[in-house]
N, C-alpha and C positions, 0 to 999 in steps of 0.2 A: 517501541519494541527493538530489543537489541538486534543486531544484524545476525547474531550468532542465532536467535530464534527464529528470524525469518528464513535463515537458511536450514535449519531443522523442520521448520514445516514445508519448506520448496521439496528436502528431500522426501519427507512421508508423502509427498502427492508427485514424488516421481520428475519432478524438476530440477535440471541441472542448474547450479547456482554459479559454476565457476568463472570470474571474469564480470560477474553481472554487477552494479552497483545495486544499493538497497533499493532504491526506486523502482529499478527497472525489475527486480527481482518480484517486488510486490506486485508491481502491475502484472507479471505474469501469473503470479500466485490468484489475482483477482481474475484474469479470464480463464483462469481453471476453475475457478469456484462459480463460473457463470455472472459476474458482475463484468460493469463497465472497467475497463484497465486506466484509470482515471485519478490514481493516488498522486497527490500532488498539487492537482489542478483545480481544484474546489476553491471557490470564491464566495464567500460568505453562506453559502447553502449546499447541503449535498444530500440527495434523495436517495443513495443507495443506503437504507438502512440496515440491509443484513450482512454489509461488508465487515469483514474481521478487522480492516485499517480505519474505519470511519473516523472513530474519534481521535487516531494519531496525526492522522490527515489533517482534519480541521485544526487541532493544536499544532501543526506544525505550520500552517498557513499562517495563524496567528503570531504565532514566534517570529516568522520572516516580513512580518508587516504587510504580507500580499491582502488579507482580509480584512473588512473593517466594522 
């Protein structure tokens, strides 16, 4: 998901995005959704099945070489 999309989502949820990184903003959205604010921290497994960012988070970990 592109930063522009994340900012638009945050705006719809009433979250201010100015000065926040993509990861910080996604974690704030996760909290607002009622999920754990864990974007970018999963290693091998994520049990947050309803999180909108689950697939991009796990893909991010694979690309960075942190997940096996």
